[in-house]
Structure formats: C-alpha cells, structure tokens
C-alpha positions as CSV (number, residue, x, y, z in Angstrom):
1,M,-40.2,62.2,-9.2
2,S,-42.4,64.4,-7.1
3,K,-39.9,65.5,-4.4
4,K,-37.6,68.4,-4.7
5,V,-34.6,68.0,-7.0
6,K,-31.4,67.9,-5.0
7,V,-28.9,70.3,-6.7
8,G,-25.2,70.7,-6.5
9,I,-23.8,74.0,-7.9
10,I,-20.2,74.1,-9.3
11,G,-18.8,77.6,-9.4
12,L,-19.8,80.6,-7.4
13,G,-19.1,83.5,-9.7
14,F,-21.9,85.8,-11.0
15,M,-23.8,83.0,-12.8
16,G,-23.3,80.4,-10.0
17,T,-24.5,82.8,-7.3
18,T,-27.5,83.8,-9.5
19,H,-28.4,80.2,-10.0
20,F,-28.0,79.7,-6.2
21,Q,-30.5,82.5,-5.4
22,I,-33.1,81.1,-8.0
23,H,-32.8,77.5,-6.6
24,Q,-33.1,78.9,-3.0
25,N,-36.4,80.5,-3.9
26,S,-37.7,77.6,-6.0
27,G,-40.2,75.2,-4.7
28,K,-38.8,72.6,-7.0
29,S,-35.2,72.3,-5.8
30,E,-33.0,72.0,-2.8
31,I,-29.3,73.0,-2.8
32,V,-27.4,70.2,-1.1
33,A,-23.9,71.0,-2.2
34,I,-21.7,73.7,-3.7
35,A,-18.1,73.7,-5.0
36,D,-15.6,76.4,-5.7
37,V,-11.9,76.9,-5.5
38,N,-12.3,80.1,-3.4
39,E,-12.6,79.2,0.3
40,E,-14.1,82.6,1.1
41,K,-17.0,81.9,-1.1
42,L,-17.5,78.5,0.4
43,A,-17.7,80.3,3.8
44,G,-20.5,82.6,2.5
45,D,-18.5,85.7,1.6
46,W,-19.6,86.6,-1.9
47,S,-18.4,90.2,-1.8
48,S,-16.0,89.7,-4.7
49,V,-18.7,88.7,-7.1
50,V,-19.6,91.2,-9.9
51,G,-22.4,91.0,-12.4
52,N,-24.1,92.9,-15.2
53,I,-27.8,92.3,-14.5
54,G,-29.7,92.2,-11.2
55,D,-29.6,93.9,-7.8
56,F,-28.5,91.2,-5.4
57,D,-26.6,92.6,-2.4
58,Y,-23.3,90.6,-2.5
59,S,-22.0,92.5,0.5
60,K,-24.1,90.5,3.0
61,Q,-23.0,87.2,4.5
62,I,-24.6,84.2,2.9
63,H,-25.9,81.5,5.2
64,L,-24.9,78.0,4.0
65,E,-26.0,75.8,6.9
66,G,-26.9,72.3,5.8
67,I,-25.1,72.6,2.5
68,K,-22.0,70.5,1.7
69,T,-19.1,72.5,0.5
70,Y,-16.3,71.2,-1.7
71,S,-13.1,72.7,-3.1
72,N,-12.9,69.9,-5.6
73,A,-15.8,69.8,-8.0
74,M,-15.4,66.1,-8.7
75,D,-16.2,65.4,-5.0
76,L,-19.5,67.2,-5.5
77,I,-20.2,65.2,-8.7
78,N,-19.6,61.9,-6.8
79,N,-21.9,62.9,-4.0
80,P,-24.8,60.3,-4.2
81,D,-27.2,62.9,-2.7
82,V,-26.9,65.1,-5.8
83,D,-29.6,64.6,-8.5
84,M,-28.6,67.6,-10.7
85,V,-25.3,69.3,-11.3
86,D,-25.5,73.0,-12.1
87,I,-22.2,73.9,-13.8
88,C,-21.2,77.6,-13.7
89,V,-17.4,77.4,-14.0
90,P,-15.2,79.1,-16.6
91,T,-15.9,77.9,-20.2
92,F,-12.7,75.8,-20.7
93,L,-13.8,73.5,-17.8
94,H,-17.4,72.9,-19.0
95,G,-16.5,69.7,-20.9
96,K,-14.6,68.2,-18.0
97,Y,-17.4,68.6,-15.5
98,A,-20.4,68.1,-17.8
99,I,-19.1,64.8,-19.1
100,A,-18.1,63.6,-15.7
101,A,-21.5,64.4,-14.2
102,L,-23.3,62.7,-17.1
103,K,-21.2,59.6,-16.6
104,E,-22.0,59.7,-12.9
105,N,-25.7,59.5,-13.9
106,K,-26.6,63.1,-12.9
107,H,-28.9,65.5,-14.6
108,V,-26.8,68.5,-15.9
109,L,-27.5,72.1,-16.5
110,C,-24.3,73.6,-18.0
111,E,-23.9,77.4,-18.4
112,K,-23.3,78.8,-21.8
113,P,-21.3,78.4,-24.0
114,I,-21.6,74.6,-24.0
115,G,-17.8,74.4,-24.5
116,R,-14.7,76.3,-25.6
117,N,-15.2,75.1,-29.2
118,L,-17.3,73.0,-31.5
119,N,-15.3,69.9,-30.7
120,D,-16.2,70.3,-27.0
121,A,-19.8,70.8,-27.9
122,M,-19.7,67.5,-30.0
123,L,-18.2,65.5,-27.1
124,I,-20.6,66.9,-24.5
125,T,-23.8,66.5,-26.6
126,E,-22.8,63.0,-27.6
127,E,-22.4,62.0,-24.0
128,A,-25.7,63.7,-23.2
129,E,-27.5,61.8,-26.0
130,K,-26.2,58.5,-24.6
131,S,-27.3,59.3,-21.1
132,S,-30.6,58.4,-19.5
133,K,-30.4,61.7,-17.6
134,F,-31.3,65.2,-18.9
135,F,-28.9,67.8,-20.1
136,S,-29.4,71.5,-21.1
137,N,-27.2,74.5,-21.9
138,G,-27.6,77.9,-20.4
139,L,-28.6,79.9,-23.5
140,C,-31.0,81.8,-21.2
141,V,-32.0,84.5,-23.7
142,R,-34.2,81.9,-25.5
143,Y,-36.2,81.9,-22.3
144,W,-36.1,85.6,-21.6
145,P,-39.7,86.9,-21.5
146,E,-39.4,89.6,-24.2
147,Y,-37.4,87.5,-26.5
148,R,-39.7,84.6,-25.9
149,H,-42.8,86.7,-26.8
150,A,-41.1,88.0,-29.9
151,F,-40.2,84.5,-31.0
152,E,-43.7,83.2,-30.5
153,L,-45.2,86.2,-32.3
154,Y,-42.8,86.0,-35.2
155,T,-43.1,82.2,-35.7
156,S,-46.9,82.5,-35.6
157,G,-46.8,84.2,-39.0
158,K,-49.1,87.1,-37.9
159,L,-46.5,89.7,-38.9
160,G,-45.5,88.1,-42.2
161,K,-42.0,87.5,-43.3
162,V,-39.0,89.1,-41.8
163,K,-37.3,91.8,-43.9
164,S,-34.5,92.9,-41.5
165,A,-33.4,92.2,-37.9
166,V,-30.7,93.6,-35.7
167,F,-29.8,92.1,-32.3
168,K,-27.5,93.9,-29.9
169,R,-25.7,92.9,-26.7
170,V,-23.1,95.3,-25.4
171,S,-21.5,95.3,-22.0
172,P,-19.1,97.5,-20.1
173,S,-15.6,96.0,-19.7
174,I,-15.6,93.1,-17.3
175,H,-11.8,93.1,-16.9
176,G,-10.9,92.1,-13.4
177,N,-14.4,90.8,-12.5
178,A,-13.7,87.1,-12.2
179,W,-11.4,84.4,-11.0
180,E,-7.9,85.0,-12.3
181,D,-9.5,87.4,-14.9
182,W,-10.3,84.4,-17.0
183,F,-12.8,86.2,-19.3
184,M,-9.9,88.3,-20.6
185,K,-7.9,85.2,-21.5
186,E,-9.0,84.2,-25.0
187,K,-7.9,80.5,-24.7
188,L,-10.1,80.1,-21.6
189,S,-13.2,82.1,-22.5
190,G,-13.2,82.6,-26.3
191,G,-13.6,86.3,-25.8
192,A,-16.8,88.4,-26.2
193,L,-17.5,86.5,-29.4
194,L,-18.2,83.3,-27.5
195,D,-19.1,84.4,-24.1
196,L,-21.5,87.3,-25.0
197,H,-22.3,87.5,-28.7
198,L,-23.1,83.8,-28.8
199,H,-26.5,84.6,-27.3
200,D,-27.6,86.6,-30.3
201,T,-26.0,84.2,-32.8
202,D,-28.1,81.5,-31.2
203,L,-31.2,83.7,-31.4
204,V,-30.7,84.3,-35.1
205,R,-30.5,80.6,-35.6
206,Y,-33.6,80.1,-33.3
207,F,-35.8,82.7,-35.0
208,F,-34.9,82.3,-38.6
209,G,-33.3,78.9,-39.1
210,K,-29.7,78.1,-40.2
211,P,-27.9,80.8,-42.1
212,V,-25.9,79.7,-45.2
213,S,-22.9,81.9,-44.5
214,V,-21.6,84.8,-42.3
215,T,-19.6,87.9,-42.8
216,S,-18.1,89.2,-39.6
217,F,-16.0,92.1,-38.5
218,G,-14.2,92.1,-35.1
219,M,-11.9,94.1,-32.9
220,R,-9.3,92.1,-30.9
221,G,-7.2,92.6,-27.8
222,F,-8.5,95.9,-26.5
223,R,-9.8,94.5,-23.2
224,S,-8.7,90.9,-23.5
225,D,-5.3,89.5,-24.2
226,S,-6.1,88.5,-27.8
227,G,-9.8,87.7,-27.9
228,I,-12.5,89.3,-30.0
229,D,-13.8,92.1,-27.8
230,H,-16.4,93.5,-30.2
231,V,-18.1,91.8,-33.2
232,I,-20.6,92.8,-35.9
233,T,-22.0,90.0,-38.1
234,N,-24.2,89.7,-41.1
235,Y,-26.0,86.4,-41.5
236,D,-26.8,85.3,-45.1
237,F,-29.8,83.2,-45.6
238,G,-29.6,83.1,-49.3
239,D,-32.4,85.6,-49.8
240,D,-33.0,89.3,-49.6
241,T,-33.3,89.6,-45.8
242,L,-30.8,91.6,-43.8
243,I,-30.1,89.9,-40.4
244,M,-27.3,91.3,-38.2
245,A,-26.0,91.0,-34.7
246,E,-23.6,93.1,-32.7
247,G,-21.9,92.2,-29.4
248,G,-19.0,93.4,-27.3
249,W,-17.5,94.1,-23.9
250,D,-15.1,96.9,-24.8
251,A,-17.0,99.9,-23.3
252,A,-15.7,101.7,-20.2
253,K,-16.8,100.1,-16.9
254,S,-19.4,102.8,-16.1
255,T,-21.3,102.2,-19.4
256,P,-24.7,100.6,-18.9
257,F,-25.2,97.0,-20.2
258,E,-27.6,96.9,-23.2
259,M,-29.6,94.0,-24.7
260,S,-31.9,95.0,-27.5
261,F,-33.3,94.1,-30.9
262,Q,-35.5,95.2,-33.8
263,I,-37.2,92.8,-36.1
264,V,-38.9,94.3,-39.1
265,C,-41.6,92.2,-40.7
266,E,-44.0,92.8,-43.6
267,K,-46.9,93.7,-41.2
268,G,-45.1,95.2,-38.2
269,T,-42.0,95.7,-36.2
270,I,-41.0,94.1,-32.9
271,R,-38.7,96.2,-30.8
272,L,-36.9,95.8,-27.5
273,S,-35.0,98.9,-26.4
274,E,-33.6,100.1,-23.1
275,Q,-36.9,101.9,-22.4
276,S,-39.6,99.4,-23.5
277,Y,-40.8,96.4,-25.4
278,K,-43.2,97.2,-28.2
279,V,-45.0,95.7,-31.3
280,I,-45.5,98.5,-33.8
281,H,-48.0,97.5,-36.5
282,E,-48.0,98.9,-40.1
283,D,-51.5,100.3,-39.6
284,G,-50.2,102.5,-36.7
285,R,-51.3,100.4,-33.7
286,I,-48.7,100.1,-31.0
287,E,-48.8,97.3,-28.4
288,E,-46.8,97.0,-25.2
289,P,-47.1,93.4,-24.3
290,K,-46.7,92.3,-20.7
291,T,-44.0,89.7,-20.4
292,G,-42.7,87.7,-17.5
293,T,-44.2,87.0,-14.1
294,E,-43.4,87.9,-10.5
295,E,-42.3,84.3,-9.9
296,L,-40.3,84.0,-13.2
297,P,-39.1,87.5,-14.1
298,T,-36.0,86.6,-16.1
299,G,-34.8,84.0,-18.5
300,W,-32.7,82.5,-15.8
301,H,-35.8,81.9,-13.7
302,V,-37.7,80.4,-16.6
303,E,-34.7,78.2,-17.8
304,I,-34.1,76.7,-14.3
305,D,-37.8,76.3,-13.5
306,Y,-38.4,74.5,-16.8
307,F,-35.4,72.1,-16.4
308,L,-36.4,71.3,-12.8
309,S,-40.0,70.6,-14.1
310,C,-38.6,68.2,-16.7
311,I,-36.6,66.3,-14.1
312,I,-39.6,66.1,-11.8
313,N,-42.0,65.0,-14.5
314,N,-39.4,62.8,-16.4
315,M,-40.0,64.9,-19.5
316,K,-37.1,65.4,-22.0
317,P,-36.1,69.1,-22.0
318,D,-36.3,69.9,-25.7
319,K,-39.1,72.6,-25.8
320,Y,-36.6,75.5,-25.9
321,L,-33.4,73.9,-27.0
322,S,-32.0,70.7,-28.5
323,T,-28.5,69.2,-28.5
324,E,-28.5,69.6,-32.3
325,E,-29.2,73.3,-31.9
326,M,-26.4,73.7,-29.4
327,R,-23.9,72.3,-31.9
328,E,-25.3,74.4,-34.8
329,S,-25.0,77.7,-32.9
330,M,-21.3,76.8,-32.0
331,A,-20.7,76.0,-35.7
332,I,-22.0,79.5,-36.7
333,I,-19.8,81.1,-34.0
334,E,-16.7,79.3,-35.4
335,A,-17.6,80.5,-38.9
336,E,-17.8,84.1,-37.5
337,E,-14.4,83.7,-35.9
338,L,-12.9,82.5,-39.2
339,S,-14.6,85.3,-41.1
340,I,-12.9,87.9,-38.8
341,K,-9.6,86.2,-39.1
342,E,-9.5,85.8,-42.9
343,K,-11.5,89.0,-43.7
344,R,-14.0,87.2,-45.9
345,S,-17.5,85.6,-46.0
346,V,-17.5,82.0,-44.6
347,K,-19.9,79.3,-45.5
348,I,-21.1,77.4,-42.4
349,K,-20.4,73.7,-42.0
350,Y,-23.1,72.1,-39.9
C-alpha cells in the first residue's frame, strides 16, 4: 500500500482529538470518518475537551468537511472506505469495538489500556493474532522520545546493570473532565491504577523484563467512586535491584502534571525531571541528549507514524510492542490490584 491510510476515529475526547490532530498533519493518513455520542463534537465544537498535555486551542471551531460523522461507532466500523480504526473510547468499550473492527478486517490502533481487565486483553489479542490485519495498543510512553532514548541506552549495556529505578506519573484530578465522568467510575476505567499507572508498570516490564512479584500500596475513593486514585509499587525481580513506580490523579486540579524517572546503573544515572533529561556518568560527565524531532515531538506522534508506516509497508508492528507484552503488563497490573486489596506481596501469573 503506497496511498494514504484511510482512518476512522471512534471517540472525540482528549485522546481522540489528539489523534485527530496528528492524523490531520500526517502525510500518511487521511481521516475519512469520526464517531462519537456527542452531537456537538460531531459538529466541530470541541470546547468541552480537557487534557493534561499539549496546547491545542479547543475553543476554536473544527472544520470537518468531507469527513463522515457517526453517532453509532459500529456504522463507522462497517464503512468500507475505512482502512484503519483508531479507538479512543472509554476503557470498558475497548473490547467491543476492537474485536468488531478486527472481524470487519480493519487495522486497529486501540488506546490504552487494551481492556478493562486481563480477560479483555486475552480476547482482544487472540482476535488480533488471528487477523491478517494489524493491531496495536496505545502504550505511547514506550515511544516517548526521552523514554525511548533511555531504553536504548540502558539495553545497550553501556551503563552496566541497573541498581535502582523509580518511575513517576502524577496528575491533577480529572474529575468532571470526560463523558459522564467515566474516569471516576472504577468499573468503567479501572481508576488511576489502570488508566495512568499502567504506563509505568509497562515501562518496568519493557526495560527490565518480567518481575516475579509485586508489593503495592494504594489509596482508594478520594477522587473516584471506589477506584485506586494513587499507587506505589515495588517490583521484585528476585535479585537486589530496587524498582519502583508511583502514579496517581488525586492532586488538586491546579497541580501540574508530572512524568519523570530516575534509573541508577553501575556506570551512570539516567534522569528525566520536570526541568530536563540528563545522563549523569559516574566519572562526572553530564550529557543532555536531544530527543524527538519537529515532525515527531511526542510519543503519540511516533506511535501513530510507526503504525501507519507498518500498514503502508505491510510490516508487522512489533518493534515497540507485542501482543504478548500487552497481556503481561495487564497481568502485572492485576497483581498490583490484588496486592493493594489483600495487603501483601503477590506473585504474578503470566
């Protein structure tokens, strides 16, 4: 395939509108259809959308000329002009639309998490593995320029073995920011544990392999109805390394969003803070690597560009993420949830 990929986007919340902007500016895709239950959004009024990263002006009217609009996502999936379905709906609906789109012989990019639970992840990935079309999950931090550089540097072995690592992702409260406040309904979203902290759980698995067990501590029901709003986890790899991650969306709404990490290795430390990204060597040298490009400044851009390239070149999209890894990260998250519930360390069943 050398022509542009014809894309249909389901869901016009923060992630759906972010994907829309990226596709609009890509030379590899053309948006031919959008679907949402909100008629105002289908008419180009996105003023109700709220996000935690980026500076898009949602107050301006969006021009949607030439784009089919649907209030029923299944109608978009059944549109023969759509090559790729980009799913950005609430988590509890991922399985419904991802499986339907794969069965309809579409390529599918599904936002994270892959599903509401490990069983959803199993059903979706099994369908994806049977399909002749391509599937990927929006674990965008794997593609994020600083994290990508850190991953490649660490796995090169140049800094030696990891001794400790801490990943952090904390957000202001997003209460009231989305359709029917679904993020705050634990049964629909899985709380901050699944919607936010999953990124760093996945990174731990990506950087260091599969942990043996987890010990997690969580705070429930402060912002959400009953979900885990803040979590701190220690990942046990059966050795003397200390690997931890923290995530939450319990801070006041005016609190800045933070994504950061520190990876301490035998020969140096890799650190992303709010101010900078640095590699600090044991001999005193400090590097500030340049990451990202003007064309692909964020992990969302890299993720979507890569998936489109795979479709165009008929190349399986497994460079960054495999279906097996999607399942494994969900298995770790479920072990963390059980650890919080039962106040004990939990061995992970992969």
